[in-house]
BALUMDREN-801553 format. One record per residue (C-alpha): x, y, z; residue in one letter; residue number from 1. Coordinates in Angstrom, 3 decimals. Layout:
<rs>
{xx:X; yy:Y; zz:Z; r:a; k:NUM}
...
</rs>
This chain:
<rs>
{xx:-0.002; yy:-0.154; zz:-0.026; r:m; k:1}
{xx:1.509; yy:3.090; zz:-1.238; r:g; k:2}
{xx:0.566; yy:6.681; zz:-0.135; r:d; k:3}
{xx:-2.051; yy:8.115; zz:-1.663; r:s; k:4}
{xx:-2.243; yy:12.082; zz:-2.525; r:p; k:5}
{xx:-4.354; yy:13.114; zz:-0.006; r:g; k:6}
{xx:-2.752; yy:11.251; zz:2.994; r:r; k:7}
{xx:0.032; yy:12.262; zz:5.579; r:v; k:8}
{xx:2.342; yy:9.870; zz:6.678; r:s; k:9}
{xx:2.744; yy:8.886; zz:10.297; r:n; k:10}
{xx:5.938; yy:10.086; zz:10.469; r:q; k:11}
{xx:4.887; yy:13.549; zz:9.645; r:v; k:12}
{xx:2.105; yy:13.574; zz:12.044; r:l; k:13}
{xx:4.417; yy:12.021; zz:14.551; r:q; k:14}
{xx:6.773; yy:15.061; zz:13.809; r:a; k:15}
{xx:4.359; yy:17.380; zz:14.136; r:g; k:16}
{xx:3.317; yy:16.252; zz:16.900; r:i; k:17}
{xx:6.491; yy:16.281; zz:18.589; r:l; k:18}
{xx:6.935; yy:19.722; zz:17.434; r:t; k:19}
{xx:3.626; yy:21.145; zz:18.965; r:l; k:20}
{xx:4.462; yy:19.487; zz:22.375; r:g; k:21}
{xx:7.475; yy:21.211; zz:22.772; r:a; k:22}
{xx:6.067; yy:24.083; zz:21.802; r:q; k:23}
{xx:3.255; yy:23.864; zz:24.497; r:i; k:24}
{xx:6.408; yy:22.821; zz:26.728; r:t; k:25}
{xx:7.716; yy:26.410; zz:25.834; r:d; k:26}
{xx:4.352; yy:28.471; zz:25.846; r:l; k:27}
{xx:3.827; yy:26.523; zz:29.467; r:k; k:28}
{xx:7.061; yy:27.611; zz:31.117; r:s; k:29}
{xx:6.968; yy:31.242; zz:29.732; r:l; k:30}
{xx:3.223; yy:31.400; zz:31.700; r:l; k:31}
{xx:5.090; yy:30.304; zz:34.550; r:e; k:32}
{xx:7.768; yy:33.131; zz:34.344; r:s; k:33}
{xx:5.330; yy:35.474; zz:33.878; r:y; k:34}
{xx:3.049; yy:34.293; zz:36.571; r:e; k:35}
{xx:6.151; yy:34.404; zz:39.122; r:e; k:36}
{xx:6.764; yy:38.033; zz:37.616; r:r; k:37}
{xx:3.357; yy:38.786; zz:38.261; r:i; k:38}
{xx:3.531; yy:37.787; zz:41.666; r:r; k:39}
{xx:6.649; yy:39.820; zz:42.119; r:c; k:40}
{xx:5.193; yy:42.559; zz:41.187; r:l; k:41}
{xx:1.804; yy:42.565; zz:43.369; r:e; k:42}
{xx:4.245; yy:41.583; zz:46.677; r:r; k:43}
{xx:6.210; yy:44.983; zz:45.608; r:v; k:44}
{xx:3.164; yy:46.756; zz:45.176; r:g; k:45}
{xx:2.135; yy:45.254; zz:48.699; r:d; k:46}
{xx:4.809; yy:46.701; zz:50.196; r:k; k:47}
{xx:4.899; yy:49.983; zz:48.031; r:t; k:48}
{xx:1.205; yy:50.590; zz:48.537; r:t; k:49}
{xx:0.925; yy:51.721; zz:52.197; r:p; k:50}
{xx:4.178; yy:53.804; zz:51.852; r:l; k:51}
{xx:2.491; yy:55.630; zz:48.711; r:i; k:52}
{xx:-0.869; yy:56.128; zz:50.772; r:e; k:53}
{xx:1.289; yy:57.530; zz:54.003; r:k; k:54}
{xx:3.016; yy:60.095; zz:51.557; r:r; k:55}
{xx:-0.434; yy:61.023; zz:49.719; r:l; k:56}
{xx:-1.861; yy:61.565; zz:53.281; r:e; k:57}
{xx:1.610; yy:63.629; zz:54.014; r:i; k:58}
{xx:0.887; yy:65.530; zz:51.054; r:l; k:59}
{xx:-3.305; yy:66.289; zz:51.898; r:e; k:60}
{xx:-2.042; yy:67.276; zz:55.292; r:k; k:61}
{xx:0.397; yy:69.646; zz:53.767; r:l; k:62}
{xx:-2.186; yy:70.839; zz:51.241; r:t; k:63}
{xx:-4.760; yy:71.563; zz:54.178; r:e; k:64}
{xx:-2.283; yy:73.478; zz:56.236; r:a; k:65}
{xx:-0.974; yy:75.618; zz:53.384; r:h; k:66}
{xx:-5.022; yy:76.630; zz:52.258; r:a; k:67}
{xx:-5.132; yy:77.155; zz:55.733; r:k; k:68}
{xx:-2.039; yy:79.524; zz:55.254; r:e; k:69}
{xx:-3.328; yy:81.169; zz:52.288; r:l; k:70}
{xx:-7.024; yy:81.687; zz:53.694; r:e; k:71}
{xx:-4.952; yy:83.920; zz:56.677; r:t; k:72}
{xx:-3.393; yy:85.501; zz:54.549; r:l; k:73}
{xx:-6.121; yy:86.607; zz:52.038; r:k; k:74}
{xx:-7.724; yy:87.592; zz:55.266; r:t; k:75}
{xx:-4.759; yy:89.707; zz:56.471; r:l; k:76}
{xx:-4.515; yy:91.446; zz:52.952; r:i; k:77}
{xx:-7.767; yy:92.333; zz:52.627; r:t; k:78}
{xx:-8.146; yy:94.019; zz:56.195; r:t; k:79}
{xx:-4.621; yy:95.935; zz:55.061; r:q; k:80}
{xx:-6.292; yy:96.678; zz:51.711; r:a; k:81}
{xx:-9.162; yy:98.700; zz:53.888; r:q; k:82}
{xx:-6.831; yy:100.051; zz:56.226; r:s; k:83}
{xx:-5.200; yy:101.616; zz:53.577; r:i; k:84}
{xx:-8.272; yy:103.103; zz:51.842; r:n; k:85}
{xx:-9.149; yy:104.345; zz:55.181; r:k; k:86}
{xx:-5.711; yy:106.076; zz:55.317; r:l; k:87}
{xx:-6.360; yy:107.452; zz:51.911; r:a; k:88}
{xx:-9.540; yy:108.900; zz:52.888; r:d; k:89}
{xx:-8.365; yy:110.624; zz:56.346; r:s; k:90}
{xx:-5.358; yy:111.955; zz:53.822; r:f; k:91}
{xx:-7.787; yy:113.919; zz:51.667; r:k; k:92}
{xx:-9.507; yy:114.829; zz:54.570; r:s; k:93}
{xx:-6.315; yy:116.505; zz:56.039; r:m; k:94}
{xx:-5.709; yy:117.856; zz:52.679; r:q; k:95}
{xx:-8.851; yy:119.345; zz:52.807; r:k; k:96}
{xx:-8.126; yy:120.797; zz:56.101; r:i; k:97}
{xx:-4.390; yy:121.846; zz:55.294; r:w; k:98}
{xx:-5.940; yy:123.648; zz:52.364; r:k; k:99}
{xx:-8.371; yy:125.653; zz:54.257; r:w; k:100}
{xx:-5.937; yy:126.529; zz:56.832; r:a; k:101}
{xx:-3.464; yy:127.889; zz:54.441; r:l; k:102}
{xx:-6.155; yy:129.790; zz:52.610; r:g; k:103}
{xx:-7.233; yy:131.430; zz:55.751; r:l; k:104}
{xx:-3.323; yy:132.212; zz:56.734; r:i; k:105}
{xx:-2.987; yy:133.631; zz:53.412; r:t; k:106}
{xx:-6.057; yy:136.199; zz:53.746; r:v; k:107}
{xx:-4.727; yy:136.934; zz:57.224; r:v; k:108}
{xx:-1.285; yy:137.895; zz:56.032; r:i; k:109}
{xx:-2.145; yy:139.314; zz:52.919; r:t; k:110}
{xx:-4.937; yy:141.303; zz:55.211; r:a; k:111}
{xx:-1.759; yy:142.046; zz:57.440; r:l; k:112}
{xx:0.242; yy:143.424; zz:54.521; r:i; k:113}
{xx:-2.457; yy:145.515; zz:53.299; r:i; k:114}
{xx:-3.001; yy:147.363; zz:56.724; r:t; k:115}
{xx:0.512; yy:147.670; zz:56.887; r:f; k:116}
{xx:1.301; yy:149.419; zz:53.213; r:v; k:117}
{xx:-1.913; yy:151.731; zz:53.903; r:t; k:118}
{xx:-1.063; yy:152.531; zz:57.378; r:g; k:119}
{xx:-3.785; yy:151.623; zz:59.429; r:q; k:120}
{xx:-1.908; yy:149.246; zz:61.639; r:a; k:121}
{xx:1.225; yy:149.872; zz:63.661; r:t; k:122}
{xx:3.997; yy:147.617; zz:64.814; r:v; k:123}
{xx:5.097; yy:146.923; zz:68.313; r:i; k:124}
{xx:8.574; yy:145.596; zz:68.232; r:f; k:125}
{xx:11.003; yy:146.609; zz:70.633; r:k; k:126}
</rs>
């Protein structure tokens, strides 16, 4: 009995099966190494997760503290701005008072000069 055109010999099938077996063994060892790597990563993750959470907690507390400080600074700046506005208003009032006072002094001095020039006033300096 000879090989017919559409048939595969047992030897070829056996060689193919052996090759597939070797490839399956390689894949199995590759999967096992991946599983071991994943386990290692999970173990490292288990160790680093509390550390990361602790650092995040610290950063959160720092952020809250900075937010409080910023709020305090905001209040302080607002108070200072209000004080500056009040000071500017009082400065305007002082300017008005000085203008009035200088105006009155100018009128009095002008009147004195006029009275001295016209001879209506006498100066007593001895």
